[in-house]
N, C-alpha and C positions, 0 to 999 in steps of 0.2 A: 537453045540457052534456056534450060527450066531451072528456075529456082523455088523450093519449099514457102510456100505460107503458113501462118502469118511472118515468119522471122522470128528467131529468138535471141534473146539477149546472153552473152557471155562476160563473165568475167576472171582476169587472169590477176589474181593477187600474191602475196606473199613478198618472203625477204630475200628469197633465190632469183638467181639470175634468168632471163628468159621471158619476161611478160611482154614482151614490147616485140618481140622473136618469134611468140608463139601468134601473134595479130598477125604479122607481117606472114608467117606461115600458112595461115588461114587465106590470107590475102592471093599470096602467091599460089596458092591449089585453086583458088576460084578462078585467078586470072586462068588457067590452064582448062577451063571450061568456057570463057569470054566473058565471066563476071566484070562487075569493075566495083573497086573498093575504093573508098574517100579515108583518110588518115589524118585525124587531127591532133596534133602532137604541142601536149599542151606544157608549158613549163620547159619548154625544148626551143631553144634558138641557136643552138650550136650544130656546125657540118655531119650530120652520120650518114653511113654509109647509104642506107635505106632513100635518102631523098635522091641519089642519082638513079639506085636501081629504078623506079617506078618508071623513068624515061626507058629504059629497057624494052619493058613488058607493054609496048606500044599503047601507054595512056591508060592502061587499066587499072592503073592503082596512082591515086593522086593523094599526095602528103603536102600537108600545109604546118608549118609550126606557126605557134601563139605562146610564145614565150622569149625571152633576152638570151643571151649567150652566160650571163652572170648566176649565179646557182642563189636560190633563197635557202636563207636559214633559220632556225630559231635562235635567238641569242640567248647568253644566260640567265635571262628576267625572263625567259619565255616567251620573248616577243618575236615578232616575223620581222626580216630584214627585207618584206617584200615593197616593193614602190605601187605610187598609182599606175606606171604604165603596165605592171606587173597584174592588176586587177583588170586593166582595160584590154591588154590581150588575154585573158581570159572568159572575158564577156564575148567578146570579137570570135573566141574559139568557140563558144557556145552558139552563136549566132550562126557559124558559118556549118556546125553541126546539124543544127535544125535545117539548115538549105540545104544541103548534101541530103539528108532523109528526106524534107519533101520534094527534091529534082526529079525523082522517077529515075535518074542516071545512074545511081548506085545499089548494088544487092548488099553490099557488106557497109558499114561505118562504123570508123574506130574512133573512140575517145582516149588517144594514149596519154598515159598518166594523171588522168583524170581525178583519180582517187589522192594523188599527190597533192593536188590542186587544190582539194578538198580541206587534206590536211593543213594547208599552208593558209584555207580560209579564202582564198583568193574567189571563190565561189560557194554557195550555199549549199546542201544536200537538198535543200528543195528545188532549186534551180534544176540540180542533175536529175532529181527524183521524176520532174516536170520532163523532163525532154525524154526519160525512159517512156515514161507515160504517153507520150506523144508519136512513138516509134509506130510509123504506119506499118500496116501489113507487107510482107514481102521485104523487107530489111532487115537482115542481121546487124546486131547493135553488138559493139564488143568495148567494154569497158577495161583499162587495165591499169596497175599503179597499187604500191603497198599501203596497208590499210585501209580496207575499203569499210567503208560505213556500212552499219546493220541493214540500212533502209534499200542500200542497192543490192547487199544478197538476195534479201527476202524478192527482191524482182528479179532474179536472174535465174535462167533455166541451169547453164551452165556455169557453175566456177569450181575453178581450177588454183590453187595455192602451190606455189614455186618455193619448195623450203630448199635453200641452201645447206650445203654439208661440206662443204672445202672449198674455197677461193683463192685464185692468185694473188689477189689484193693483200691476203692474207701475208704472204710473205713478202710482201712489196713491192711487185709485180704489177705496174702503172696498165690503167686501162690499153689496148691494145686496137690499131686500126683495123677494121675488117672485123674484127672480133666483140668488143665490147662497144665501139660506136662507129 
């Protein structure tokens, strides 16, 4: 099980579908080589199919969620509907990411929806930049989510923007189990 050093930084962003899916695809490919991936999902507290899939891969993919089932919104006055628990969960997620990176157990660490957590100001850009800058050699770090700050784009080695051209939601088709969640 070899791994390239020093490990690079990936950003999957944009308004199209597929950011988390791309990170999971990378984790699946890595699992095929015996690598281990840690995925910290920010702002997600719902039951997603990927939570069960990690178990099927002999523990090579570990997923933890740091969010509530309820979605956070920006109200008409521009204020976030985030509650104190949302901020605490985001901080717990940052701590878990730092621990996973430092543990030596994982070759890939994913901060899923971290950019959205930043958009809702659950964390500061400086906190996330510090995590990126503290990444140990040999760890690939993946950041997903819409509205990525320029400070993170500047530090990334890979930047992929998902651009949506057509989505069934526009025709009133709700999210489907196994496809969107």
